[in-house]
N, C-alpha and C positions, 0 to 999 in steps of 0.2 A: 404638760410634762416637757422639759427641755431636752434638746438633742444633745448627744454627747459631743464633746469638743472636736474630736477627730472627724465626725461626720460633717460638721459645719466647715471644717477646713477642706474636706474633700469636695463639698459643694462649691466652695469658693474657687478651688482649682479647676473644677469642671466648667464653671462660668467663665473664668479667665481663658481657658482653652477654647471654648466656643467663640468668645469674642475675638481671640487671636485668629482662629480659622476663618471667621466671617470677614475680618479685616484683610487678611491675606488674599482670600478669594476675591474680594472687592478690588483690591489693588491690581491683581492679575487681570481681572475683567476690564478695568480701566485701561491698562497697558495694551491689551489685545484690541480693544475698541479704538484706541488712539492709533495703533498701527494700521488697522484696516481703513480708518478714515484718511490717513496720510500715506497710504501705501505707495502711491505713485511718487510723491515727494521723497519719501525715504529711499525708494529704489533709485531715484536720480542722484541722491546724495551718495549712495553706495557706488553707483556707476562712475560718478565724478571722482570719488576717492580712488577707485580702482584704475581708471583710465586717464585721468588728467595729471600728466607728469610735467606739464609746462611750468616754466619759471618766468618771472617778469622779464620782458624784452626778448623772449624766444620768438623766432620767426614762426609764423603760421602759414601753412600752405593749403591750397584748395585740393580736395581729393581728385584723383585722376578722372573719375567718372564725370566730374563737372567741367573738365577741360575738353572733352570730346565733342562738344557741340557749341552752339552760340549761347550757352547757359549764362545766367547772371546770378550771382550770389547776392541775395537780398540782405541789406543791413537794417538793423533795428535800433530803436531808441526806447527808453522808458517813457511811458505816458502816465499821467495822473489825472484823476477826475477833476473837472472844473467845479467851482463852488456849488452850482445848482444841480450837479449830477450826484445824487445821493446813493444811487445804486451802483455806481462805478467803483472799480478797484484798480489799484496800480497794476500795470502789466506792461508787456512789450508790444510795439506796433512797428510796422514797416515805416521807415522815415523818408523814403523816396530816393535814397542813395543805393547803388548796387556796384558790385565789382564785376566787370565784364571778363568773361573767359576769352573773348577775342583779344582784348588788350593784354591779358596775361600771356597769351600765345605770341603776340606781337613783340613783347619785351622779353620773351623766352624765360619766363619764370612763373611758378605757380604761387609765389609768395603774395599773400593778400595783406600782410601787415605784421605787427608785433603784438604779442600777448600782454595784456595789462591786468587781467584778472578774470574771474568767472562769477556768474550769478545763476541761481535757479529762480526763474521768474515765470509768472503765468503768461499765457498767450491766449487770446480770445479766438475761437473758431467762428465759422459762419453761423452757427446755431446759438451764438451768444453764451457758449460754455467756455470755461477757463481750464487750461491744462498746463501744468508746470513743465518747463523744458530747461535744458542747460544751455546757457549763452556764454560766449567768451567776449569780454570787452577787448577792443583792439584799437591800435593806432593804424590807420589804413595805408596801403600802398597807393599813394595819390595818383600814380600813373594809370592805374586801372579803374579809378573811381569815376562813375557816371551818375549824373542826376537824372532821375525820371520824374517828370512833372505830374503824371497821373496818380502817383502814390505818395505824394509829399506832404499831405495834410494828416493830422491825427484823426482818429475816429471821432464821431460826433459826441460831444460832452466831455472830451479829453483835451489835454494840451501836452506837448512834449516837455519833458524835464531837461534841464541842462545836464550835459554829461557825455560820456563816451558813446561810440557806436558799438553795436554788438552783432555777432554772427552766431548762427546755430553751431553748437559743438559738433554735431554729426557731419558737418560739411568740411571739417578741418582735419588735417594730419600734420605730423611733425617733420615730414620728409619731402624734399623736392620731388616733383613728378618725374617718373622715368622718361617722359617725353623730353624733358629739358636737361637731364643729367648728361654730363660729358664723359 
């Protein structure tokens, strides 16, 4: 015996509703999983959006806490894996150049250079784990620049890319230090 036409339409509507609910739930689940997988990166994107108000060629200054000692601000460059390094990934590494707090105090300014952009890049820690961090690319204050030989080679299996020097965003401010203000 055949089902009445209205019952068949009702079954079709129920099937469409179930498919729609499953699809919606799957999409939400994928979005939540992607968020938790990239939580640190997305957090850094938000922090950069909220706090990075620099424009190209704005002066960048070292934070006051970095000027109170003989601290050196480490500069970074991008590194890429060499052909044989299949496990490597592009990241940032110390390039052997630093900005000396002593030199900044000598020239009576906390200006370390000019802003040329930003990147959220991975940085490898001592346990060979990668963590994303916010880096500002800069043109440096050449008066305060010092070459350190012990840290000038890229990590094993990597080579430096051509390009700008970078500094951690957390070491930078947009105002001259109160130590040097007149």
